N, C-alpha and C positions, 0 to 999 in steps of 0.2 A: 668835950672832946672832939677833936677834929676823924669828922673820915675821909677816907680814901675816896677819890670822886671815879666813878666809871663808865664806861662807853655803853653802848647804848645794845653793844654787840655781847651775845651771850661767852666770847671767845677772850680769855684771862691775857689783858698783855702784861710782855716784860718790860718789868720797871727796869732803868739804866742810871745806876748811881751819878749824879755830878760829876762832872770833871772824869769823869772814866775815857778812856783810850779807845775808841770807838773805829774799830778798821775793819775796809770791804775782806769777804775772805779772799785765801789765796785764788786766783786764774788757776783751773787745769793744764797743765805743758800738755800743747797738743801738737806741740815740733814733729812726733812719729806717728800721730795719731791717721788714722785709716777712714774717713767715711765713706759711708757704703751711698750713692746715689743711686734713688730709685730710679729703675729704666721703665719708658713707657714705649710699650711695641703696642702697633695695629695690624693686622695680619690683615693684608691686601685681597679682596677677592682673585682667585683664576680665572681669566679669560676664558670662557668658552672656544674652543680650538676653532679656527673658519673653515667653514664647509667647503671641502672641496669643490672648484667649479667645475661645472658639468662639462665635460667634453665636446668642441665644437663639433656638430655633424657633419660629417661627410658629404660634399655635394653630391647629389644624386645621377649630376650629367658633369663631365668632363668635354671642354671645347678647345679647338684649335683655330684659329685665325689664318686660312692656308692660301696662298698664291701660286702659280704656273704661269712659266714663258718656256715659249719654244726655242728657234736656234740659236744659239749666237756665232753668230755667223760674219768671222772677224777676217776682211779683207784688205789688202795691203792700203787702200785710202784713208783704213782704221786705222791700223797700227801707226801710219804715216805721218796723219796728221795730230796724233798723239806723241810722236817724237818730235816734232817740230815744237807744239807747244811747252813741249818739257824743256828747252833749250841747251839739247845735248847732255840732257842728266837725266834720261830713262825715258818714262814715258808718262804723258798724263792722260789718260780713257776719261776723265770728271765731265768734260764738254759734250762727250758722246752722250751721258746717261744721266745726266743733273737733272732732265723736265721731268725725269719718271722717277729719280731717285727718293722723293717721297711718298711718291704713291707704293713703294715696294716694301717702306721701309714700316708701313702699318700693320705687316702681317707676321705671326710666328714660324709659319712653317713656308720657304722661298724655294721655289724646284726652277730649275734652269736645266736646258740641253746646250751643253758645251760643245760646240761641234766642233772649234778647230783642237789639235793637241795644243798642247801647253808643256814644249821637251825641256823644259830646268832650262831653257836659254844654253845648249850643247850646241843649236843649231839658230843662225839667221832667223828671222822672223819672215814668213814667205806666205803666198797667194797661192791661189786653186791653179792649179788642180788638187798640189801638195799642200796643206795648210798646218801652219805650224805660227803661237802667237806667242809673242813676251810674256815671261812671269810676272812682270808688271798686270798684264791684262787680269790675271787670273787671282790674281792680289787685289786686285782692285772690287773684283766679282763680291769676291767676299767681302772686305770691307762692305760695299754695298748692303749687302746683309742676305744673299742668296747663301743659305745654307745647307742645302742639295743639290746635285749635281748629277748629271747622266753624261757617260759619254763613252757610251757603244753605239757608235753612226756608222755611216762608211767613210769618213775619213780617219777612223781609229789608225789605220795602217801609212799614212801618208808617208809616215817616213823609219817605215822599217820598222825591225823589232829594236833597232837601239832610240829610234825615237819614243817606241810604247814605253819601253821601261825605265826611259828617261822620264818621260810622262808621269808613269806611274810612281817615280820616287818623288815628282812634285805632288801629287798629290797627296802620295804618304806621309810626305811630312808637315804639309798643313793639315790632314786631319788629325795629328799630334799634338798641332799647335790650335786647334780651334776646334768650336763644336759644331762638327760638318760628314756629310755624308758622301760617297762617291762611289759611284757603280757603275758596272759595265763593261771593264777590262781589269784584268786579275796577273799577278805575278805565279800564278800556277791554281792545282785545283784544290788546294787547300784554302788558298786564299779567297777562292771564289765560294766554300764553304762558309765563309765567315759572313754571312749576311749583311749588312751595312743596317744599322741602325739610329735611332736617336728617340730623346724622349722628350716630351712637349708637353709643360701642363699636364703631368702624369699620365700622357696616351704616348706609347709604345708604338714608332712607326718604323716598316722597316722596307727597304729598297733594292729591285731589280729594273735591270737595263737592257736588253739586248737591240740589235741593230739585222734590219732585212738583207741589206749590202753593205760590203766589204770594197766597193768600186771593183769589184773584179781580183782582186789583192790575195785574195783567201789562203793564195801560198807561200806567201809572206810572214803568215801564222807558223811561228814555229811553236813547239814543246820548249818547257813546260807551258808559255802563256795560254790565258781565256781569253776571250772576248763571248759577252753575252750575245747570240743569233737566235733569227725567229726565223722560223720558216714552221710547214707542216711538219716536218720530217726533227723539228727542234720541239715540238710542240708538246713531248713527254718531261724534256727535261726541264721546260718552264713551270706545267703545270706542278713538277717536284717539287721546283726551290720555292713557287708560291705556298706549298704546303708547308715548305717547313720555315719560311718565313711566318707563316699565321701561329705556326706552335710556337713563335718567340714575340711576337708582337702582337698590338690591338687593331693595327691599320696597316695593310700591303700595297705601296704604289709599287705601278709597271710602269718604266721608261717603256715606249717601241716606237724606232725611227724605223717609217715604214710608208709604200705606198707612191705612187706615180710623183713625180715634181711636177708643180706648176697646176693640178690640177685640183678643183676645190669639192668633188665629187666623195661621199665614201663609198669605198669599193666594196666587195661582196664579200670578198675572203676577207676584208676586215672584222664585218660586223660578227662572220660566223668565228673566230678566234678571239674578238673582245668577249663573246657570251660563254666561250670556252675558258677565257683567262677570269671572268668577275663570277661564273661560277665553281672557280678552283677553289676561291677565297681573297683576291684582287678587290681594294676598292674603290681604287683609281686608275686610270690609265691617260700615262698622258702621252698622248703622241704627237711625232714631230718628223719634219724629211722634207714633206711636199713643199715648204717654205709660203704655203699659202693657207688660209684659213679654210678647215671644214666642219662641219656641226660638231654637236656637244650632246651627249644623251644618255639617260639612265637605261642599264639593262639589269632587269627583274631576276633573283635566281629563284630555281624552284621552290623555295623554303617563304618567300614571302619577302625575302630582303633584296637590296639592290646596290649596285654600283657603277661609279661615273665615269663616261667613257670621253676624254676629247680627243678626235679623230687626227687632229694639226690644228697646232696655235701658230704654223707661220714662221714666221721672223719674229725674233726680236731685235737684231739689229741685222743689218748686210748693208753691202753696196751691190748688190741684184739690180740688174735694168729690165727687167719684166715691170710693168705696172703695179699687178698685182701682190708683188713680193715685198710691196714698200709698207703692206697692211696686216698688220699684224694683231695681239692680245695679249692683257694679264688676264687669265680665270682666275676668278676670285672667291671663295668658300670656304661653310664654317665644318669643321669635321667633329661632331661629338659622339662620345664614347659612354656608353652606359656605365657609371662604377660599378656595379654589380653584375648584371651577365656580361657587359662587356661590349654588349652590340653596336654597331659601327652606324651609324647618319649622316650624309653627307646633302647637307640643305643651301639655300642662298645664293645658288650657284647665280655668275655675272661674268659676260664677258666685257671689260674695259678694254674697247680698238685703243690701238696706236699704230702710229705712223713714221716710220722709218723717212726722214727728209735730208737731203741732198743736193747744191747748189751747183751748178753748170760745171759740166766734168768731175763729177762725183766729187766736189768740195764741201768739205765740214759734213760729218755723216753724222748726223743725232736723232734721238728719236723724242716724240711729243706722242702724252693720250691724246688722243681727239678730242678730246673736252677743251686742249688750247690750241688744236691746229686750225689756224684760219684759211677763210679762202684765196689771202692771199699769198701764202705759201703753197698753197697747194698749186696754185698759177705758176709761183717760180720756179717748182721741184724741178732736177734737173731729169728727172726720169722720164718726162714727156717729150725727150730728143727718141726717144724709143717707143712712145707708144702715150693712148688716149692717159689721161690724168687728169683728175680733178676736185671738189669738193664734194659736187653731185655723184662722180663714179664712185669716190670711197664708199659713200654711205648707201649706193646699192651693190656693190659686190659686199659690204658686210651685210648687207640684207639678204642676198643671194645664198650664202654661205652660210648662217650661223641662225638656227629657229628664234625666233621673236622672243621669246619668252626665257632666254638667256640675256640678253641683250637691254640696254636701257640708254636710247642714242637723244 
């Protein structure tokens, strides 16, 4: 009897008869099937927010580099040579100033006494005794970088009220176009009460300007126009304006056009007035008018603080005929204001001497820093026609006029 074989597995195997039709099971219809694909997700860690940057600490002190010059006195040789150089197309004043342009450009605050009127070109340019300069002169001084102009001086009324108002119109328009301040003459009392200010490097400056003389033309000044005046009788007004200026500014600068012409000694009344003005709160007095250098000094207040006075910075440029009037200077200094107390300090005071040079017959008037001026130029100066002048004379006069501590010769 035959026995069926078995596998070694305990699971029984299905026996398919021989010849049977063996088919694969039907495939399922998956046409409409939707398969769910498992989604693998990861949760990225949320970064910690960056810490707020620490605010930059405010500086303890604010500083402005300042310079000041004296009288911009535009005689006819200066504007006539500028007209010739422009070849019939206005005026070219650059050759007169180009040797000091780089020097002036290095400062933030640049102050000048504009001695001659700029009557908006309603009058022809004119010479002493009734000056008027072309608009191109004022525009060039702004282009050169000067941003503060004192205009109260003995020539403010040279062209009467028409000229004064034209000059005020010129400066009003320029103040609207440029960041400059112009002080000393005003349309009316309301205009005068709008004390001129500039903000530079976070320091607010105010500017006042006064003239001791109007060349005897006081009766020409008609209301409502105002001109800043300096005299003993005017001191209450001056001191009140300084007080008002300090209420709206950190640093108060006062221009004063004063003193005897062509004399390099400080007059006693000037020291008395300067002490009152500094004590009232002015920080710097820019003296002009004598056309020659006078000394520089600090004046200490009762509270121990101090202000600086330059009694005369002489001429910036001119075509005068006396040898000392050819010697001027650019006064440079740092103005520092404490960021919290607003205390003011003026330091690093230095006078950089300048020489106005012209050739024979007042031809080619131009300015040089003394460091660029040569003995050969001094020996050829046209002013030698009128008096002693030379390289040694220049150094002797400067040393006789200004304290050594403010000189670097």
